[in-house]
C-alpha positions as CSV (number, residue, x, y, z in Angstrom):
1,X,132.2,94.4,119.8
2,X,135.0,93.7,122.3
3,X,138.3,92.2,121.2
4,X,139.1,91.6,124.9
5,X,135.9,89.5,125.3
6,X,136.7,87.4,122.2
7,X,140.3,86.8,123.5
8,X,139.0,85.7,126.9
9,X,136.5,83.2,125.3
10,X,139.2,81.9,123.0
11,X,141.6,81.4,126.0
12,X,138.9,79.7,128.0
13,X,138.2,77.2,125.3
14,X,141.9,76.5,124.6
15,X,142.2,75.4,128.3
16,X,140.1,72.3,127.6
17,X,140.5,71.3,123.9
18,X,138.3,68.5,122.7
19,X,139.6,64.9,122.8
20,X,137.6,62.8,120.6
21,X,139.4,59.6,121.6
22,X,138.0,59.6,125.1
23,X,135.4,56.9,125.8
24,X,131.8,58.1,125.3
25,X,131.1,57.8,129.1
26,X,134.0,60.2,129.8
27,X,133.0,62.6,127.1
28,X,129.5,62.7,128.6
29,X,130.8,63.2,132.1
30,X,133.2,66.0,131.1
31,X,130.6,67.8,129.0
32,X,127.9,67.8,131.7
33,X,130.4,69.1,134.2
34,X,131.6,71.8,131.9
35,X,128.2,73.0,131.0
36,X,126.9,72.9,134.5
37,X,129.3,75.6,135.6
38,X,127.9,79.1,135.9
39,X,124.5,80.4,137.2
40,X,121.2,78.7,136.5
41,X,119.1,80.3,133.9
42,X,116.6,82.9,135.0
43,X,113.3,84.1,133.7
44,X,112.1,80.6,132.8
45,X,110.4,77.6,134.3
46,X,111.7,74.1,133.5
47,X,109.5,71.0,133.7
48,X,110.4,67.4,132.8
49,X,108.3,66.1,129.9
50,X,108.1,63.6,127.1
51,X,108.0,64.2,123.4
52,X,108.1,61.5,120.7
53,X,108.6,58.9,123.3
54,X,111.8,60.5,124.6
55,X,112.5,62.4,127.8
56,X,112.5,66.1,127.3
57,X,112.6,69.4,129.2
58,X,109.9,71.9,128.6
59,X,111.2,75.4,129.1
60,X,108.7,78.2,129.4
61,X,109.0,81.9,129.9
62,X,107.7,83.4,133.1
63,X,104.2,84.9,132.6
64,X,102.0,84.1,129.6
65,X,104.0,82.5,126.8
66,X,103.5,83.6,123.2
67,X,101.9,81.2,120.8
68,X,104.4,78.7,119.3
69,X,106.8,75.9,120.2
70,X,110.5,75.6,119.7
71,X,111.7,72.0,119.4
72,X,115.3,72.1,120.5
73,X,118.0,69.6,119.9
74,X,121.2,69.7,121.9
75,X,124.8,69.3,120.6
76,X,127.4,66.8,121.4
77,X,128.6,65.0,118.2
78,X,125.5,62.7,118.5
79,X,127.5,61.0,121.3
80,X,127.2,63.2,124.4
81,X,125.1,66.1,125.7
82,X,121.6,66.5,127.1
83,X,118.8,69.0,127.4
84,X,120.1,69.9,130.9
85,X,123.6,70.6,129.6
86,X,122.4,73.2,127.1
87,X,119.6,74.6,129.3
88,X,121.1,78.1,129.4
89,X,121.2,78.4,125.7
90,X,117.6,77.1,125.3
91,X,116.5,79.5,128.0
92,X,118.1,82.4,126.2
93,X,115.9,81.7,123.2
94,X,112.8,81.3,125.3
95,X,113.4,84.6,127.1
96,X,114.0,86.5,123.9
97,X,111.0,85.0,122.0
98,X,108.5,84.5,124.8
99,X,107.9,81.1,123.2
100,X,108.1,77.8,125.0
101,X,110.8,75.3,124.0
102,X,110.8,71.5,124.3
103,X,114.4,70.2,124.4
104,X,114.5,66.6,123.4
105,X,116.8,64.0,124.9
106,X,117.3,62.0,121.7
107,X,119.2,58.7,121.8
108,X,123.0,58.8,121.6
109,X,125.7,56.8,119.9
110,X,127.5,54.4,120.1
111,X,124.6,52.6,121.9
112,X,122.2,54.1,119.3
113,X,124.1,55.0,116.0
114,X,122.6,56.6,112.9
115,X,119.8,56.9,112.2
116,X,118.5,56.7,115.8
117,X,118.9,60.5,116.4
118,X,117.1,61.4,113.2
119,X,114.3,58.9,114.0
120,X,113.9,60.6,117.4
121,X,113.8,64.0,115.8
122,X,111.1,63.0,113.4
123,X,109.1,61.3,116.2
124,X,109.3,64.5,118.3
125,X,108.0,66.6,115.5
126,X,105.3,64.1,114.5
127,X,104.2,63.9,118.2
128,X,103.6,67.7,118.3
129,X,101.6,67.6,115.1
130,X,99.6,64.7,116.5
131,X,98.9,66.8,119.6
132,X,97.2,69.3,117.4
133,X,100.0,71.9,117.3
134,X,99.9,73.5,113.9
135,X,103.1,73.1,111.8
136,X,103.2,76.8,111.2
137,X,103.5,77.3,115.0
138,X,106.6,75.2,115.3
139,X,110.3,76.1,114.9
140,X,113.1,73.6,115.0
141,X,116.4,74.7,116.5
142,X,119.6,73.3,117.9
143,X,123.4,73.7,118.2
144,X,126.3,71.8,116.7
145,X,125.1,68.2,116.2
146,X,121.6,69.4,117.3
147,X,121.7,72.0,114.6
148,X,122.4,69.3,112.1
149,X,119.6,67.3,113.6
150,X,117.2,70.2,113.1
151,X,118.0,70.1,109.4
152,X,117.9,66.3,109.0
153,X,114.6,66.3,110.9
154,X,113.2,68.7,108.3
155,X,114.5,66.5,105.5
156,X,112.9,63.4,106.9
157,X,109.6,65.2,107.7
158,X,109.4,66.5,104.2
159,X,110.1,63.0,102.7
160,X,107.4,61.6,105.0
161,X,104.9,64.0,103.6
162,X,104.5,66.0,106.8
163,X,103.8,69.7,106.7
164,X,106.8,71.9,107.2
165,X,107.3,73.9,110.4
166,X,107.5,77.7,110.3
167,X,111.3,77.7,110.3
168,X,114.5,76.2,111.6
169,X,117.5,77.8,113.4
170,X,120.9,76.0,113.5
171,X,123.8,77.3,115.6
172,X,127.2,76.0,114.2
173,X,125.4,73.0,112.7
174,X,127.2,69.7,112.0
175,X,126.2,69.0,108.4
176,X,129.1,67.1,106.9
177,X,130.4,63.9,108.6
178,X,132.9,63.4,105.8
179,X,134.9,66.3,107.4
180,X,135.8,67.5,103.9
181,X,135.2,71.2,104.1
182,X,138.1,73.5,103.4
183,X,137.6,75.2,106.7
184,X,138.7,72.0,108.4
185,X,142.2,73.0,107.2
186,X,142.0,76.8,106.9
187,X,140.5,77.3,110.3
188,X,142.6,74.7,112.2
189,X,144.7,77.2,114.0
190,X,141.8,79.6,114.7
191,X,139.5,77.0,116.2
192,X,140.2,76.7,119.9
193,X,138.2,73.6,120.3
194,X,138.1,71.1,117.4
195,X,140.4,69.6,114.8
196,X,139.4,67.5,111.8
197,X,141.1,64.5,113.3
198,X,139.3,64.8,116.7
199,X,135.9,65.2,115.0
200,X,136.5,62.3,112.6
201,X,137.4,60.1,115.6
202,X,134.3,60.9,117.6
203,X,132.0,60.7,114.5
204,X,132.9,57.0,114.2
205,X,130.5,56.3,117.2
206,X,127.5,57.7,115.3
207,X,128.5,56.3,111.9
208,X,129.1,52.8,113.2
209,X,130.8,51.9,109.9
210,X,128.2,53.5,107.7
211,X,129.2,55.6,104.7
212,X,129.0,59.3,105.6
213,X,128.3,60.2,102.0
214,X,124.5,60.2,102.6
215,X,122.0,63.0,102.6
216,X,121.1,62.5,106.3
217,X,124.8,62.3,107.4
218,X,126.3,65.0,105.2
219,X,123.5,67.2,104.0
220,X,125.9,70.0,103.1
221,X,127.1,67.7,100.3
222,X,124.3,65.4,99.4
223,X,120.9,66.6,100.6
224,X,118.2,68.1,98.3
225,X,116.8,71.0,100.4
226,X,113.9,71.7,98.1
227,X,110.7,72.5,100.0
228,X,112.3,73.3,103.3
229,X,111.0,76.3,105.3
230,X,113.0,79.4,106.1
231,X,116.4,78.7,107.6
232,X,118.8,80.6,109.8
233,X,122.4,79.2,110.0
234,X,124.7,81.0,112.4
235,X,128.4,80.2,112.7
236,X,131.6,81.8,113.9
237,X,134.5,82.5,111.5
238,X,136.9,80.7,113.9
239,X,135.6,77.2,113.6
240,X,136.6,74.2,111.5
241,X,132.8,73.5,110.9
242,X,132.3,76.8,109.2
243,X,132.0,75.3,105.7
244,X,129.2,73.0,107.0
245,X,127.0,76.1,107.1
246,X,128.3,77.9,104.1
247,X,128.0,74.9,101.7
248,X,124.5,74.0,102.9
249,X,123.4,77.6,102.6
250,X,124.5,77.6,99.0
251,X,122.6,74.3,98.4
252,X,119.5,75.6,100.1
253,X,119.6,78.9,98.1
254,X,120.0,77.1,94.9
255,X,117.0,75.0,95.7
256,X,114.8,78.1,96.3
257,X,114.9,78.0,100.1
258,X,114.7,81.2,102.1
259,X,118.0,80.9,103.9
260,X,120.0,83.4,106.0
261,X,123.7,82.7,106.5
262,X,124.8,84.6,109.6
263,X,128.6,84.5,110.2
264,X,130.2,86.4,113.1
265,X,133.9,87.3,112.9
266,X,136.5,86.0,115.3
267,X,134.3,83.8,117.4
268,X,134.3,80.0,118.0
269,X,131.9,77.1,117.7
270,X,128.5,77.8,119.3
271,X,129.7,81.1,120.6
272,X,126.1,81.8,121.5
273,X,126.6,79.8,124.7
274,X,128.7,82.8,126.0
275,X,125.6,85.0,126.5
276,X,126.3,87.7,129.0
277,X,130.0,87.3,128.5
278,X,130.5,88.0,124.8
279,X,128.6,90.8,123.1
280,X,128.6,88.9,119.9
281,X,126.7,86.0,121.6
282,X,123.9,88.3,122.8
283,X,123.6,90.0,119.5
284,X,123.4,86.7,117.6
285,X,120.8,85.4,120.0
286,X,118.8,88.6,119.5
287,X,118.9,88.1,115.7
288,X,117.9,84.4,116.1
289,X,114.9,85.5,118.3
290,X,113.8,88.0,115.7
291,X,114.0,85.4,113.0
292,X,111.9,83.0,115.1
293,X,109.2,85.6,116.1
294,X,109.0,86.8,112.5
295,X,108.5,83.3,111.2
296,X,105.8,82.5,113.7
297,X,104.1,85.8,113.0
298,X,103.7,84.8,109.4
299,X,101.2,82.2,110.6
């Protein structure tokens, strides 16, 4: 893997560090502008759709898709982001797996604080089941806050008595809104994007005064993962959110869950977005695609 590529990505991210104190409207505008740069994804078709009563984008591979559905949740600290903003990442999974993805535009804080996003995630999953899509043909996936939402959707679906999907994939998931992981300190200088203080500030929109010490807000600390399907957690070693993944993986393994913790050295938060620019991003996406296709093949 290329040290020069990693250095370039790190420098790019340090040019626009995250400012959690900005108004949500500005965060949304800046994120959309940042993610819109670069070429449009190729090898897929994109169609506006609806899932669980929320707007969505259905992303399908060119040609005949393989059997299965990825329900995708975008990142953005539960406050900004959209399916359009992360379309290239969603498309990267679709191209590699040959499976369609439905990327859900769940409600955002502060207009819709916790548990609105979790409710929308559950509604999306329930809608697919109601349409007759077998649970074992569904994979949940997402990045950052969306990675966290993929996990909390599993927890709420299990508690609602719904059948579990084939698997879930979480890229740099947000799984601890208490911001108490040691990596919040130990990775502060290595992380080119986030600090504990900035994350704690922006998380207040989603929390809306609620105690973060709850299973659906900080599953890395408080959730019981018993009964969840196979999980893949991918993170970079250069991110303050690293311990969100490592601690939840330990909880999941202790609960008897088939969990893979996939940490890539010297790369930042959601490094998979740098597909085609960072060798580690392409390799991680290849591993995620194999995990998804293997999980669906078990059906």
